[in-house]
N, CA, C and O atoms as CSV, one atom per row, in Angstrom:
chain,resi,resn,atom,element,x,y,z
A,1,MET,N,N,-8.374,12.230,-29.481
A,1,MET,CA,C,-7.039,12.618,-29.061
A,1,MET,C,C,-6.898,12.365,-27.555
A,1,MET,O,O,-7.776,12.744,-26.779
A,2,ALA,N,N,-5.825,11.743,-27.149
A,2,ALA,CA,C,-5.591,11.422,-25.742
A,2,ALA,C,C,-5.212,12.678,-24.967
A,2,ALA,O,O,-4.483,13.538,-25.462
A,3,ILE,N,N,-5.716,12.763,-23.757
A,3,ILE,CA,C,-5.401,13.891,-22.888
A,3,ILE,C,C,-4.272,13.478,-21.951
A,3,ILE,O,O,-4.353,12.444,-21.287
A,4,ALA,N,N,-3.222,14.290,-21.902
A,4,ALA,CA,C,-2.071,13.991,-21.047
A,4,ALA,C,C,-2.454,14.160,-19.585
A,4,ALA,O,O,-3.247,15.036,-19.241
A,5,LYS,N,N,-1.889,13.319,-18.730
A,5,LYS,CA,C,-2.120,13.445,-17.301
A,5,LYS,C,C,-1.405,14.683,-16.792
A,5,LYS,O,O,-0.296,14.998,-17.223
A,6,LYS,N,N,-2.050,15.379,-15.873
A,6,LYS,CA,C,-1.433,16.543,-15.271
A,6,LYS,C,C,-0.309,16.080,-14.348
A,6,LYS,O,O,-0.471,15.119,-13.596
A,7,VAL,N,N,0.808,16.756,-14.409
A,7,VAL,CA,C,1.969,16.413,-13.594
A,7,VAL,C,C,2.165,17.510,-12.561
A,7,VAL,O,O,2.109,18.696,-12.885
A,8,VAL,N,N,2.396,17.109,-11.316
A,8,VAL,CA,C,2.638,18.061,-10.235
A,8,VAL,C,C,4.045,17.849,-9.729
A,8,VAL,O,O,4.417,16.733,-9.366
A,9,ARG,N,N,4.826,18.903,-9.703
A,9,ARG,CA,C,6.190,18.808,-9.196
A,9,ARG,C,C,6.137,18.779,-7.675
A,9,ARG,O,O,5.462,19.594,-7.047
A,10,GLN,N,N,6.856,17.831,-7.097
A,10,GLN,CA,C,6.833,17.635,-5.653
A,10,GLN,C,C,8.258,17.471,-5.150
A,10,GLN,O,O,9.054,16.752,-5.753
A,11,SER,N,N,8.572,18.121,-4.075
A,11,SER,CA,C,9.901,17.986,-3.484
A,11,SER,C,C,9.799,17.056,-2.277
A,11,SER,O,O,8.947,17.243,-1.407
A,12,VAL,N,N,10.673,16.057,-2.234
A,12,VAL,CA,C,10.641,15.078,-1.153
A,12,VAL,C,C,12.043,14.923,-0.590
A,12,VAL,O,O,13.011,14.807,-1.342
A,13,THR,N,N,12.152,14.921,0.723
A,13,THR,CA,C,13.428,14.677,1.376
A,13,THR,C,C,13.425,13.248,1.888
A,13,THR,O,O,12.535,12.843,2.636
A,14,LEU,N,N,14.434,12.486,1.476
A,14,LEU,CA,C,14.542,11.082,1.865
A,14,LEU,C,C,15.749,10.874,2.763
A,14,LEU,O,O,16.768,11.543,2.594
A,15,PRO,N,N,15.648,9.961,3.706
A,15,PRO,CA,C,16.849,9.580,4.455
A,15,PRO,C,C,17.878,9.018,3.469
A,15,PRO,O,O,17.515,8.415,2.460
A,16,ALA,N,N,19.147,9.219,3.767
A,16,ALA,CA,C,20.222,8.841,2.853
A,16,ALA,C,C,20.171,7.368,2.464
A,16,ALA,O,O,20.371,7.031,1.297
A,17,ASP,N,N,19.905,6.487,3.426
A,17,ASP,CA,C,19.898,5.054,3.104
A,17,ASP,C,C,18.760,4.690,2.148
A,17,ASP,O,O,18.925,3.821,1.291
A,18,ILE,N,N,17.627,5.339,2.289
A,18,ILE,CA,C,16.516,5.080,1.371
A,18,ILE,C,C,16.828,5.649,-0.007
A,18,ILE,O,O,16.523,5.019,-1.020
A,19,ALA,N,N,17.432,6.832,-0.055
A,19,ALA,CA,C,17.809,7.435,-1.339
A,19,ALA,C,C,18.787,6.532,-2.084
A,19,ALA,O,O,18.663,6.359,-3.297
A,20,HIS,N,N,19.749,5.960,-1.383
A,20,HIS,CA,C,20.709,5.044,-2.011
A,20,HIS,C,C,20.007,3.787,-2.526
A,20,HIS,O,O,20.320,3.282,-3.605
A,21,GLN,N,N,19.064,3.299,-1.745
A,21,GLN,CA,C,18.316,2.117,-2.154
A,21,GLN,C,C,17.521,2.410,-3.438
A,21,GLN,O,O,17.501,1.594,-4.360
A,22,VAL,N,N,16.873,3.572,-3.486
A,22,VAL,CA,C,16.109,3.958,-4.674
A,22,VAL,C,C,17.042,4.069,-5.872
A,22,VAL,O,O,16.703,3.606,-6.961
A,23,GLN,N,N,18.209,4.673,-5.688
A,23,GLN,CA,C,19.169,4.825,-6.782
A,23,GLN,C,C,19.636,3.465,-7.299
A,23,GLN,O,O,19.752,3.264,-8.508
A,24,ARG,N,N,19.902,2.534,-6.385
A,24,ARG,CA,C,20.326,1.186,-6.796
A,24,ARG,C,C,19.217,0.472,-7.573
A,24,ARG,O,O,19.471,-0.166,-8.595
A,25,MET,N,N,17.997,0.588,-7.077
A,25,MET,CA,C,16.872,-0.041,-7.763
A,25,MET,C,C,16.685,0.564,-9.151
A,25,MET,O,O,16.460,-0.153,-10.126
A,26,ALA,N,N,16.778,1.876,-9.230
A,26,ALA,CA,C,16.608,2.573,-10.506
A,26,ALA,C,C,17.690,2.155,-11.493
A,26,ALA,O,O,17.404,1.897,-12.662
A,27,LYS,N,N,18.922,2.089,-11.026
A,27,LYS,CA,C,20.026,1.687,-11.900
A,27,LYS,C,C,19.824,0.263,-12.395
A,27,LYS,O,O,20.049,-0.029,-13.570
A,28,GLY,N,N,19.402,-0.615,-11.508
A,28,GLY,CA,C,19.175,-2.007,-11.875
A,28,GLY,C,C,18.067,-2.176,-12.904
A,28,GLY,O,O,18.090,-3.115,-13.699
A,29,ARG,N,N,17.107,-1.273,-12.889
A,29,ARG,CA,C,15.992,-1.355,-13.839
A,29,ARG,C,C,16.141,-0.363,-14.987
A,29,ARG,O,O,15.255,-0.230,-15.831
A,30,ARG,N,N,17.274,0.328,-15.002
A,30,ARG,CA,C,17.561,1.326,-16.042
A,30,ARG,C,C,16.482,2.404,-16.111
A,30,ARG,O,O,15.963,2.726,-17.179
A,31,LEU,N,N,16.165,2.947,-14.942
A,31,LEU,CA,C,15.195,4.031,-14.812
A,31,LEU,C,C,15.866,5.203,-14.118
A,31,LEU,O,O,16.920,5.050,-13.500
A,32,SER,N,N,15.257,6.362,-14.222
A,32,SER,CA,C,15.738,7.492,-13.439
A,32,SER,C,C,15.264,7.297,-11.994
A,32,SER,O,O,14.302,6.573,-11.740
A,33,SER,N,N,15.940,7.941,-11.069
A,33,SER,CA,C,15.514,7.859,-9.671
A,33,SER,C,C,14.100,8.402,-9.525
A,33,SER,O,O,13.305,7.876,-8.747
A,34,ASN,N,N,13.789,9.448,-10.271
A,34,ASN,CA,C,12.454,10.029,-10.215
A,34,ASN,C,C,11.402,9.011,-10.653
A,34,ASN,O,O,10.382,8.852,-9.984
A,35,ARG,N,N,11.641,8.321,-11.770
A,35,ARG,CA,C,10.683,7.335,-12.264
A,35,ARG,C,C,10.551,6.175,-11.278
A,35,ARG,O,O,9.460,5.640,-11.078
A,36,MET,N,N,11.669,5.795,-10.666
A,36,MET,CA,C,11.640,4.718,-9.681
A,36,MET,C,C,10.779,5.131,-8.493
A,36,MET,O,O,9.988,4.329,-7.995
A,37,LEU,N,N,10.923,6.372,-8.033
A,37,LEU,CA,C,10.102,6.863,-6.926
A,37,LEU,C,C,8.621,6.846,-7.293
A,37,LEU,O,O,7.779,6.464,-6.480
A,38,VAL,N,N,8.308,7.262,-8.520
A,38,VAL,CA,C,6.909,7.253,-8.970
A,38,VAL,C,C,6.367,5.827,-8.921
A,38,VAL,O,O,5.257,5.604,-8.438
A,39,GLU,N,N,7.135,4.865,-9.415
A,39,GLU,CA,C,6.683,3.474,-9.412
A,39,GLU,C,C,6.512,2.943,-7.990
A,39,GLU,O,O,5.559,2.216,-7.707
A,40,LEU,N,N,7.429,3.303,-7.103
A,40,LEU,CA,C,7.317,2.864,-5.718
A,40,LEU,C,C,6.097,3.474,-5.033
A,40,LEU,O,O,5.408,2.791,-4.276
A,41,VAL,N,N,5.830,4.731,-5.288
A,41,VAL,CA,C,4.655,5.381,-4.703
A,41,VAL,C,C,3.379,4.753,-5.259
A,41,VAL,O,O,2.447,4.477,-4.503
A,42,GLU,N,N,3.329,4.527,-6.562
A,42,GLU,CA,C,2.152,3.883,-7.165
A,42,GLU,C,C,1.920,2.510,-6.553
A,42,GLU,O,O,0.787,2.145,-6.238
A,43,SER,N,N,2.989,1.757,-6.389
A,43,SER,CA,C,2.896,0.426,-5.805
A,43,SER,C,C,2.399,0.504,-4.356
A,43,SER,O,O,1.553,-0.286,-3.939
A,44,GLY,N,N,2.924,1.449,-3.610
A,44,GLY,CA,C,2.505,1.634,-2.218
A,44,GLY,C,C,1.049,2.041,-2.099
A,44,GLY,O,O,0.342,1.574,-1.206
A,45,LEU,N,N,0.596,2.913,-2.997
A,45,LEU,CA,C,-0.803,3.333,-2.983
A,45,LEU,C,C,-1.718,2.160,-3.300
A,45,LEU,O,O,-2.754,1.983,-2.658
A,46,ALA,N,N,-1.337,1.362,-4.287
A,46,ALA,CA,C,-2.141,0.187,-4.638
A,46,ALA,C,C,-2.201,-0.788,-3.467
A,46,ALA,O,O,-3.252,-1.369,-3.195
A,47,ALA,N,N,-1.081,-0.971,-2.775
A,47,ALA,CA,C,-1.042,-1.879,-1.625
A,47,ALA,C,C,-1.953,-1.365,-0.510
A,47,ALA,O,O,-2.647,-2.152,0.134
A,48,GLN,N,N,-1.954,-0.065,-0.281
A,48,GLN,CA,C,-2.824,0.516,0.746
A,48,GLN,C,C,-4.288,0.319,0.395
A,48,GLN,O,O,-5.100,0.003,1.264
A,49,GLU,N,N,-4.632,0.505,-0.880
A,49,GLU,CA,C,-6.016,0.309,-1.309
A,49,GLU,C,C,-6.437,-1.148,-1.131
A,49,GLU,O,O,-7.555,-1.421,-0.693
A,50,ARG,N,N,-5.540,-2.095,-1.472
A,50,ARG,CA,C,-5.847,-3.514,-1.277
A,50,ARG,C,C,-6.047,-3.821,0.202
A,50,ARG,O,O,-6.970,-4.545,0.576
A,51,LYS,N,N,-5.182,-3.271,1.031
A,51,LYS,CA,C,-5.268,-3.503,2.472
A,51,LYS,C,C,-6.591,-2.967,3.028
A,51,LYS,O,O,-7.235,-3.616,3.853
A,52,GLN,N,N,-6.981,-1.791,2.572
A,52,GLN,CA,C,-8.245,-1.212,3.024
A,52,GLN,C,C,-9.424,-2.067,2.566
A,52,GLN,O,O,-10.362,-2.289,3.332
A,53,GLN,N,N,-9.384,-2.547,1.322
A,53,GLN,CA,C,-10.463,-3.381,0.811
A,53,GLN,C,C,-10.534,-4.703,1.569
A,53,GLN,O,O,-11.625,-5.190,1.865
A,54,GLU,N,N,-9.382,-5.287,1.885
A,54,GLU,CA,C,-9.357,-6.528,2.669
A,54,GLU,C,C,-9.985,-6.304,4.040
A,54,GLU,O,O,-10.725,-7.154,4.537
A,55,PHE,N,N,-9.688,-5.158,4.650
A,55,PHE,CA,C,-10.264,-4.833,5.958
A,55,PHE,C,C,-11.783,-4.711,5.849
A,55,PHE,O,O,-12.514,-5.263,6.672
A,56,LEU,N,N,-12.256,-3.990,4.835
A,56,LEU,CA,C,-13.703,-3.812,4.670
A,56,LEU,C,C,-14.397,-5.146,4.408
A,56,LEU,O,O,-15.483,-5.393,4.931
A,57,ASP,N,N,-13.779,-6.000,3.606
A,57,ASP,CA,C,-14.341,-7.329,3.348
A,57,ASP,C,C,-14.405,-8.156,4.632
A,57,ASP,O,O,-15.405,-8.822,4.899
A,58,LEU,N,N,-13.342,-8.107,5.414
A,58,LEU,CA,C,-13.297,-8.846,6.673
A,58,LEU,C,C,-14.338,-8.308,7.650
A,58,LEU,O,O,-15.009,-9.084,8.330
A,59,ALA,N,N,-14.475,-6.986,7.724
A,59,ALA,CA,C,-15.474,-6.387,8.610
A,59,ALA,C,C,-16.878,-6.817,8.195
A,59,ALA,O,O,-17.715,-7.091,9.055
A,60,GLN,N,N,-17.148,-6.880,6.908
A,60,GLN,CA,C,-18.454,-7.328,6.420
A,60,GLN,C,C,-18.697,-8.785,6.806
A,60,GLN,O,O,-19.790,-9.138,7.249
A,61,ARG,N,N,-17.679,-9.633,6.639
A,61,ARG,CA,C,-17.823,-11.040,7.029
A,61,ARG,C,C,-18.063,-11.161,8.534
A,61,ARG,O,O,-18.850,-11.998,8.973
A,62,PHE,N,N,-17.381,-10.321,9.329
A,62,PHE,CA,C,-17.543,-10.316,10.778
A,62,PHE,C,C,-18.973,-9.941,11.152
A,62,PHE,O,O,-19.584,-10.589,12.002
A,63,ARG,N,N,-19.509,-8.891,10.516
A,63,ARG,CA,C,-20.867,-8.440,10.816
A,63,ARG,C,C,-21.917,-9.475,10.440
A,63,ARG,O,O,-22.949,-9.584,11.102
A,64,SER,N,N,-21.660,-10.234,9.382
A,64,SER,CA,C,-22.676,-11.184,8.921
A,64,SER,C,C,-22.505,-12.590,9.510
A,64,SER,O,O,-23.356,-13.452,9.293
A,65,ALA,N,N,-21.425,-12.829,10.247
A,65,ALA,CA,C,-21.178,-14.157,10.824
A,65,ALA,C,C,-22.166,-14.425,11.954
A,65,ALA,O,O,-22.530,-13.522,12.707
A,66,THR,N,N,-22.590,-15.678,12.057
A,66,THR,CA,C,-23.525,-16.062,13.111
A,66,THR,C,C,-22.918,-17.088,14.070
A,66,THR,O,O,-23.295,-17.135,15.241
A,67,ASP,N,N,-22.005,-17.890,13.595
A,67,ASP,CA,C,-21.353,-18.904,14.416
A,67,ASP,C,C,-20.397,-18.223,15.403
A,67,ASP,O,O,-19.573,-17.402,15.000
A,68,LYS,N,N,-20.505,-18.559,16.689
A,68,LYS,CA,C,-19.692,-17.912,17.716
A,68,LYS,C,C,-18.200,-18.084,17.489
A,68,LYS,O,O,-17.430,-17.142,17.679
A,69,LYS,N,N,-17.787,-19.278,17.084
A,69,LYS,CA,C,-16.365,-19.519,16.826
A,69,LYS,C,C,-15.880,-18.676,15.648
A,69,LYS,O,O,-14.777,-18.129,15.675
A,70,GLU,N,N,-16.713,-18.579,14.620
A,70,GLU,CA,C,-16.357,-17.773,13.443
A,70,GLU,C,C,-16.290,-16.293,13.814
A,70,GLU,O,O,-15.390,-15.580,13.370
A,71,VAL,N,N,-17.239,-15.833,14.625
A,71,VAL,CA,C,-17.235,-14.436,15.078
A,71,VAL,C,C,-15.954,-14.156,15.858
A,71,VAL,O,O,-15.317,-13.123,15.655
A,72,GLN,N,N,-15.576,-15.072,16.751
A,72,GLN,CA,C,-14.357,-14.907,17.546
A,72,GLN,C,C,-13.120,-14.862,16.651
A,72,GLN,O,O,-12.253,-14.005,16.819
A,73,ARG,N,N,-13.047,-15.799,15.693
A,73,ARG,CA,C,-11.894,-15.853,14.792
A,73,ARG,C,C,-11.793,-14.585,13.952
A,73,ARG,O,O,-10.714,-14.008,13.814
A,74,LEU,N,N,-12.917,-14.156,13.394
A,74,LEU,CA,C,-12.913,-12.941,12.571
A,74,LEU,C,C,-12.598,-11.707,13.409
A,74,LEU,O,O,-11.895,-10.807,12.951
A,75,GLY,N,N,-13.114,-11.662,14.634
A,75,GLY,CA,C,-12.811,-10.550,15.534
A,75,GLY,C,C,-11.322,-10.489,15.853
A,75,GLY,O,O,-10.725,-9.412,15.874
A,76,ASP,N,N,-10.725,-11.660,16.102
A,76,ASP,CA,C,-9.287,-11.709,16.360
A,76,ASP,C,C,-8.499,-11.234,15.139
A,76,ASP,O,O,-7.514,-10.506,15.263
A,77,GLU,N,N,-8.953,-11.660,13.958
A,77,GLU,CA,C,-8.274,-11.257,12.727
A,77,GLU,C,C,-8.394,-9.753,12.504
A,77,GLU,O,O,-7.432,-9.106,12.090
A,78,LEU,N,N,-9.570,-9.198,12.778
A,78,LEU,CA,C,-9.740,-7.750,12.670
A,78,LEU,C,C,-8.822,-7.018,13.650
A,78,LEU,O,O,-8.213,-6.003,13.313
A,79,GLY,N,N,-8.736,-7.548,14.850
A,79,GLY,CA,C,-7.850,-6.939,15.855
A,79,GLY,C,C,-6.401,-6.936,15.398
A,79,GLY,O,O,-5.694,-5.948,15.596
A,80,ARG,N,N,-5.951,-8.021,14.792
A,80,ARG,CA,C,-4.576,-8.077,14.291
A,80,ARG,C,C,-4.366,-7.063,13.172
A,80,ARG,O,O,-3.307,-6.442,13.076
A,81,MET,N,N,-5.388,-6.901,12.322
A,81,MET,CA,C,-5.262,-5.943,11.224
A,81,MET,C,C,-5.171,-4.511,11.754
A,81,MET,O,O,-4.415,-3.694,11.229
A,82,VAL,N,N,-5.943,-4.217,12.793
A,82,VAL,CA,C,-5.991,-2.861,13.330
A,82,VAL,C,C,-4.796,-2.566,14.230
A,82,VAL,O,O,-4.157,-1.520,14.111
A,83,PHE,N,N,-4.505,-3.494,15.122
A,83,PHE,CA,C,-3.504,-3.240,16.160
A,83,PHE,C,C,-2.178,-3.953,15.919
A,83,PHE,O,O,-1.226,-3.751,16.671
A,84,GLY,N,N,-2.104,-4.777,14.888
A,84,GLY,CA,C,-0.865,-5.519,14.620
A,84,GLY,C,C,-0.790,-6.753,15.481
A,84,GLY,O,O,-1.628,-6.983,16.352
A,85,GLY,N,N,0.214,-7.529,15.225
A,85,GLY,CA,C,0.392,-8.697,16.075
A,85,GLY,C,C,0.422,-9.897,15.308
A,85,GLY,O,O,0.565,-10.984,15.867
C-alpha cells in the first residue's frame, strides 16, 4: 500500500505582480494557483540543486587541474559562479 506524502500548510505573501503572473500561468495550464506555486517551488529547488552540483563539479575539476591556463580558466569560472559577472 502506498504511503501518502505529508502535506504542510504554508502561508506565503507574494508581491502583487508575481501573484498575477502565477495566476496567469495557472490559468494557462488549467491548474490552481496553489498547484502552480508548488510546481514553481519544485522547479526552483531542482534548479538550485543542479547549480550546487555544477559548482561542486567545477571545484573538483579546479582542484585536480595541473595546467596553469586550465587552473586560471577554472578559477575565473568559479569566481563568476560565486560573485556573478
